[in-house]
C-alpha positions as a Python dict, from the first residue, in 0.01 Angstrom:
ca = {
    (1, 'M'): (0, 0, 0),
    (2, 'S'): (8, -377, 44),
    (3, 'T'): (111, -422, -319),
    (4, 'V'): (423, -211, -263),
    (5, 'V'): (505, -411, 49),
    (6, 'Q'): (456, -739, -136),
    (7, 'M'): (679, -618, -418),
    (8, 'A'): (946, -512, -169),
    (9, 'E'): (930, -850, 7),
    (10, 'A'): (956, -1035, -324),
    (11, 'H'): (1250, -820, -426),
    (12, 'L'): (1430, -883, -98),
    (13, 'L'): (1372, -1258, -135),
    (14, 'N'): (1527, -1240, -484),
    (15, 'V'): (1825, -1053, -343),
    (16, 'Q'): (1861, -1313, -68),
    (17, 'R'): (1855, -1598, -325),
    (18, 'E'): (2114, -1421, -538),
    (19, 'I'): (2341, -1383, -235),
    (20, 'Q'): (2307, -1757, -169),
    (21, 'N'): (2389, -1837, -531),
    (22, 'L'): (2693, -1610, -525),
    (23, 'N'): (2817, -1767, -201),
    (24, 'E'): (2784, -2114, -355),
    (25, 'R'): (2974, -2000, -666),
    (26, 'K'): (3239, -1844, -441),
    (27, 'I'): (3293, -2178, -269),
    (28, 'Q'): (3324, -2352, -606),
    (29, 'I'): (3567, -2089, -734),
    (30, 'D'): (3779, -2113, -418),
    (31, 'Q'): (3796, -2491, -458),
    (32, 'E'): (3899, -2458, -822),
    (33, 'I'): (4166, -2203, -727),
    (34, 'E'): (4303, -2447, -470),
    (35, 'Q'): (4313, -2730, -726),
    (36, 'L'): (4482, -2516, -990),
    (37, 'T'): (4732, -2380, -738),
    (38, 'S'): (4820, -2733, -633),
    (39, 'Y'): (4856, -2837, -997),
    (40, 'L'): (5078, -2536, -1066),
    (41, 'N'): (5300, -2602, -764),
    (42, 'D'): (5334, -2973, -849),
    (43, 'G'): (5418, -2892, -1211),
    (44, 'A'): (5675, -2630, -1112),
    (45, 'Q'): (5838, -2875, -871),
    (46, 'E'): (5855, -3149, -1133),
    (47, 'L'): (6001, -2905, -1385),
    (48, 'Q'): (6264, -2792, -1136),
    (49, 'E'): (6359, -3153, -1063),
    (50, 'A'): (6383, -3233, -1433),
    (51, 'Q'): (6601, -2927, -1492),
    (52, 'S'): (6827, -3022, -1201),
    (53, 'E'): (6862, -3377, -1333),
    (54, 'A'): (6940, -3250, -1684),
    (55, 'E'): (7201, -3010, -1547),
    (56, 'A'): (7357, -3288, -1339),
    (57, 'E'): (7373, -3519, -1641),
    (58, 'Q'): (7522, -3246, -1855),
    (59, 'A'): (7782, -3163, -1589),
    (60, 'S'): (7886, -3527, -1556),
    (61, 'A'): (7906, -3590, -1932),
    (62, 'P'): (8260, -3582, -2072),
    (63, 'E'): (8355, -3296, -2298),
    (64, 'A'): (8307, -3393, -2661),
    (65, 'P'): (8575, -3279, -2905),
    (66, 'L'): (8475, -3075, -3206),
    (67, 'Q'): (8495, -3255, -3537),
    (68, 'T'): (8467, -3109, -3880),
    (69, 'G'): (8340, -3298, -4177),
    (70, 'P'): (8406, -3216, -4539),
    (71, 'D'): (8042, -3155, -4634),
    (72, 'T'): (7869, -3084, -4304),
    (73, 'G'): (8081, -2813, -4146),
    (74, 'T'): (8143, -2822, -3773),
    (75, 'T'): (7957, -3090, -3577),
    (76, 'F'): (7943, -3186, -3214),
    (77, 'T'): (7978, -3549, -3111),
    (78, 'Q'): (7945, -3732, -2786),
}
């Protein structure tokens, strides 16, 4: 009977260690999620700012007349 008890105790210790390992991995995963979320938000903000600046520059640029060349067809100039 003691062998069964010893096996059960050993098994429960293994389960306890696995729970500890999973909790440690969970903490690491949560930290990585936070870092990636921050990176994503920063990148999205920078992209939005760049798009806004490009739109502002395009809106303030004067209209360029269309010109046609003999060999090139229709071209746009600034």
